[in-house]
C-alpha positions in Angstrom: 10.3 -3.4 9.6 11.0 -3.8 5.9 7.3 -4.6 5.1 6.2 -1.5 7.0 8.6 0.7 5.1 7.5 -0.9 1.8 3.8 -0.2 2.8 4.6 3.4 3.9 6.3 4.2 0.5 3.7 2.5 -1.8 0.5 3.6 0.0 0.6 7.3 -1.0 1.6 6.3 -4.6 -1.3 3.8 -4.7 -3.8 6.4 -3.4 -2.6 9.1 -5.8 -2.9 6.7 -8.8 -6.5 5.7 -7.7 -7.5 9.3 -7.1 -6.1 10.8 -10.3 -7.2 7.9 -12.4 -10.7 8.2 -11.2 -11.0 11.9 -11.5 -9.3 12.2 -14.9 -10.9 9.0 -16.2 -7.6 7.4 -17.0 -7.9 3.7 -17.2 -4.1 3.0 -17.1 -3.8 4.9 -13.8 -6.6 2.8 -12.3 -5.0 -0.4 -13.7 -1.7 0.4 -12.0 -3.7 1.3 -8.8 -5.2 -2.2 -9.0 -1.8 -3.9 -9.6 -0.2 -2.0 -6.7 -3.2 -2.9 -4.5 -2.9 -6.6 -5.4 0.8 -6.8 -5.0 2.5 -5.8 -2.7 -0.2 -4.1 -0.6 -2.6 -7.1 -0.2 0.2 -9.5 0.9 1.6 -6.9 3.3 -1.9 -6.4 4.8 -2.4 -10.2 5.0 1.0 -10.5 6.8 0.0 -7.9 9.3 -3.4 -9.6 9.8 -2.3 -13.2 10.0 1.4 -14.0 10.1 3.0 -11.2 12.1 4.8 -12.7 15.1 4.0 -11.2 18.5 0.9 -9.5 17.2 -1.7 -8.3 19.6 -5.4 -8.7 19.0 -5.5 -5.0 18.0 -2.8 -5.6 15.3 -4.7 -8.6 13.9 -8.0 -6.8 13.8 -6.5 -3.7 12.3 -4.8 -5.8 9.6 -8.1 -7.6 8.9 -10.1 -4.4 8.6 -7.4 -2.9 6.3 -7.5 -6.0 4.1 -11.3 -5.8 3.8 -11.1 -2.1 2.9 -8.4 -2.9 0.3 -10.6 -5.6 -1.3 -13.5 -3.2 -1.3 -11.3 -0.6 -3.1 -10.3 -3.2 -5.7 -14.0 -4.0 -6.4 -14.7 -0.3 -6.7 -11.8 0.1 -9.1 -13.0 -2.7 -11.3 -16.5 -1.1 -11.4 -15.0 2.3 -12.2 -12.8 0.9 -15.0 -15.8 -0.8 -16.5 -17.9 2.4 -16.4 -15.1 4.6 -17.7 -14.4 2.2 -20.6 -18.1 2.1 -21.4 -18.4 5.9 -21.3 -15.3 6.4 -23.5 -16.7 3.8 -25.9 -20.0 5.6 -26.2 -18.2 9.0 -26.8 -16.1 7.4 -29.5 -19.1 6.0 -31.4 -21.1 9.3 -31.0 -18.2 11.3 -32.4 -17.9 8.9 -35.3 -21.6 9.0 -35.9 -21.5 12.9 -35.9 -18.6 12.9 -38.3 -20.4 10.5 -40.7 -23.6 12.6 -40.5 -21.7 15.8 -41.2 -19.9 14.3 -44.2 -23.2 12.9 -45.6 -24.9 16.2 -45.0 -22.1 18.1 -46.8 -22.3 15.6 -49.7 -26.0 16.3 -50.1 -25.6 20.0 -50.1 -22.8 19.8 -52.6 -25.0 17.8 -55.0 -27.8 20.4 -54.7 -25.5 23.2 -55.9 
């Protein structure tokens, strides 16, 4: 009963972190999403799939499918984090390049005057 309560409390928080982190391109939110997915969500799902006493076949299959979906979400989160970091890295270098080009262009126009 305690594990079910833990899962019920953390699941909406986990989903909110993943959703907002992905839409707002915030790597820390996606990192926390991954941590909450790894612990305690993955062990709780594994318990429901494998170690739960008096579990029916439906309970075990539901726990297994939930664990597979959770692992798929983790892979998607890793790929999203990599893509967001690469995109932010490119934006940083492009802004730096534009600033250097603007400064160099202003320096040339000051020399002409």
